[in-house]
C-alpha positions as CSV (number, residue, x, y, z in Angstrom):
1,M,0.0,0.0,0.0
2,T,2.9,2.3,0.7
3,D,4.1,1.7,-2.9
4,N,0.7,2.8,-4.2
5,M,0.8,6.0,-2.0
6,V,4.2,7.0,-3.3
7,T,3.2,6.3,-6.8
8,K,0.0,8.5,-6.3
9,I,2.1,11.3,-4.8
10,E,4.6,11.1,-7.6
11,Q,1.7,11.1,-10.1
12,E,0.2,14.2,-8.4
13,K,3.6,15.8,-8.4
14,G,4.0,14.9,-12.1
15,C,0.6,16.3,-12.9
16,Y,1.3,19.5,-10.9
17,E,4.6,20.0,-12.7
18,F,2.9,19.3,-16.1
19,L,0.2,21.8,-15.3
20,L,2.7,24.3,-14.0
21,L,4.8,24.0,-17.2
22,F,1.6,24.2,-19.3
23,F,0.4,27.4,-17.7
24,L,3.9,28.9,-17.8
25,H,4.1,28.1,-21.5
26,H,0.6,29.4,-22.0
27,Y,1.5,32.6,-20.1
28,T,4.7,33.1,-22.0
29,Q,2.7,32.7,-25.3
30,Q,0.2,35.3,-24.0
31,V,3.1,37.7,-23.1
32,D,4.7,37.1,-26.5
33,F,1.4,37.7,-28.2
34,A,0.8,40.9,-26.3
35,Q,4.3,42.1,-27.1
36,I,3.9,41.3,-30.8
37,K,0.6,43.1,-30.8
38,S,2.1,46.1,-29.2
39,E,5.0,46.1,-31.6
40,L,2.6,45.9,-34.6
41,Q,0.5,48.8,-33.3
42,L,3.7,50.8,-32.9
43,M,4.8,50.0,-36.4
44,E,1.3,50.9,-37.7
45,L,1.5,54.3,-36.0
46,M,5.0,54.9,-37.4
47,E,3.8,54.0,-40.9
48,K,0.8,56.4,-40.5
49,N,3.2,59.1,-39.4
50,D,5.5,58.4,-42.3
51,L,2.6,58.5,-44.7
52,A,1.4,61.8,-43.3
53,M,4.9,63.3,-43.6
54,I,5.2,62.1,-47.2
55,K,1.7,63.5,-48.0
56,A,2.6,66.8,-46.5
57,E,5.9,66.9,-48.4
58,N,4.0,66.0,-51.6
59,D,1.5,68.8,-51.0
60,R,4.3,71.3,-50.4
61,L,6.0,70.3,-53.6
62,V,2.7,70.5,-55.6
63,N,2.2,74.0,-54.2
64,D,5.8,75.0,-55.1
65,I,5.3,73.7,-58.7
66,E,2.1,75.6,-59.0
67,K,3.8,78.9,-57.8
68,L,6.6,78.3,-60.3
69,K,4.1,77.8,-63.1
70,Q,2.4,81.0,-62.2
71,R,5.7,82.9,-62.1
72,L,6.8,81.5,-65.4
73,S,3.4,82.4,-66.9
74,R,3.6,86.0,-65.6
75,R,7.2,86.3,-66.9
76,N,6.1,85.0,-70.4
77,H,3.2,87.5,-70.5
78,S,5.5,90.3,-69.3
79,D,8.2,89.5,-71.9
80,S,5.5,89.2,-74.6
81,G,4.2,92.6,-73.7
82,R,7.7,94.2,-73.8
83,R,8.3,92.8,-77.3
84,E,5.0,94.2,-78.5
85,V,5.8,97.6,-77.0
86,G,9.2,97.4,-78.6
87,L,7.8,96.7,-82.0
88,E,5.3,99.5,-81.7
89,F,8.1,102.0,-81.1
90,G,10.2,100.7,-83.8
91,E,12.7,98.8,-81.7
92,G,13.9,95.7,-83.3
93,E,13.6,97.1,-86.8
94,G,17.0,97.3,-88.2
């Protein structure tokens, strides 16, 4: 009977150790999952921030290009007007 009791105690100890290892493993997986989720959320925020910065830079460049187009257009109109005035007063006739 003593042999049976030792065996039962050992079995309970083995079950306890198994459950302990199982829960530790499960907890570790939960911690890893939480850490991965946190890292993914951080990466998502960084990507959104990068995208916002790229969009802002793109908008700035589009505005700069539009301003340059307007300046070039004004300059062309101004040069065209000067040529017309010059021709009216006989400049350019040689």
